[in-house]
Structures are given as C-alpha cells and as structure tokens.
N, C-alpha and C positions, 0 to 999 in steps of 0.2 A: 113567341114560340120557344119552347125549351128543346133541349137535345133529344129527349125521349119522344116528344111529339114529332120533331123533324124526322128522326130515324123511322118512326112508324109510317110517316107519310112517304118517305123515299121508297120504302118497300112496296108501296102500292103502285109506284110508277116504274118498278124494276122489271124490264123485259129483256132478258139476255140468256144465252145458253149457259147451263150449269153442269155441263158434262165433264169439265176439267177441274179437278181438285175442289169439288163442291161449289163451283161458281166463283172462285176468287180471281181467276185469271182475267176474265172480261173486265170487271171493274178496276182491277189493278192496271191493266193496259189503258183503259179509259182515263184513269187518273193521270197517267203520264202524258197522254194527249192533251188533256185540259190544262195541266200545268204548263205544257209547251205553248198552248194558245194564250194563256195569261202572260207568260214571259214575252211572247211575240208582240202582243199589244204594247207592253211596256217598252220593249226595244224600239218599235216603230215610232212611238210617241217621243222617245228620247232622241232618236235619229232626226226626227223632223223638228226638234226643239219645241215641242208642244207640251202643255201641262197634261198630266194623266187625266183621262176621262173617267170620272168616278163611276158612271153607270156601266161603262165597258168593264171596268175592273170588278165591280160588284157582280155583274153577270158571270164573269169567268170564275170568280171565287165561289159563287153559288154552284157552278158545275163541279168544281173541285170538291166542295163539301158533299155533293151528292155521291160522288164516287168514293170518298172516304167513308161515308155512311154505309154504303153498300159493302165495302170490304169489311168493315166492322161487323155488319149484319152476318155476312157469310162466315165470319170467324166467331160468331156468337159473343160479341163484345159490345157493350153499350157505349154510346158516345160520351155519356156522363162519366163512365169509368175511365175512358181515355183522357178526357179533359182533366179529371181529378188527379190521375196518375201523373200527367204531364206537369201540372202546376206543382205538385208535391216534389217531383224530381228536380224541377228548376229552383224551388225554394231551398231544397237541401243543398244543391250546388252553390247557391248564393251564400248560404249560412256557412258552408265549409270553405268558401273562397275559391271555388273551382268553376264558377260560372263561365269564365273565359277558358280558352284552350280547346282541346279536341278529345274525342273518345266518348263512346256511349256510356261507359261505366265509371264516370268520374265521381 
C-alpha cells in the first residue's frame, strides 16, 4: 500500500467532530495520545527488562500514522508530499553538514 492509498482509506474511517478549525484539533490531540501510548509501551518493556514487542509497537505506530494522515487530510496535504519534503530537507542538511544540531531552519 502506498501513502495515497493509505490516506484515502483513513478518510473512510474518520469519524470525529470537525467544528474546531476545520477538524484539525481532534486528530492532533489523538496523535499526542497515541504517541504517549507508544512511549508508555516502550517505557514499561524497558522497566521490566523485556525486549520490545514488535506487534505492540507496530499497532501503536499504525495508530500514530492514522492520526498523522488525518491531520494532513484536514490541512489538504498529501502524505507523499510530506514524505518527499522531509527526505529532501534531511538530505540538504546532510549535504550542508548540519544534520546534527538543533533548529528547524538549518
């Protein structure tokens, strides 16, 4: 499955209120919650000295992707565009020797 197909499919399962800022708030808050769930699973497995459970991590990453897809949809941005932009940004930073460090506009 490619990003375009994934994003199309996530729209079919999106049921949430869109009364605030065109519907961005709900998926943005959902994304924060899912990232928290992902980190909590990693934290607990580290605490208990266990190897990461691949299926648990895959499930949580899928939830994170769903919310990212919905935020992108609400902002009229294709996931392909986001992925391409991100890779180009990182390539440029690497070529300019600024991949390390901090700041969005390196």
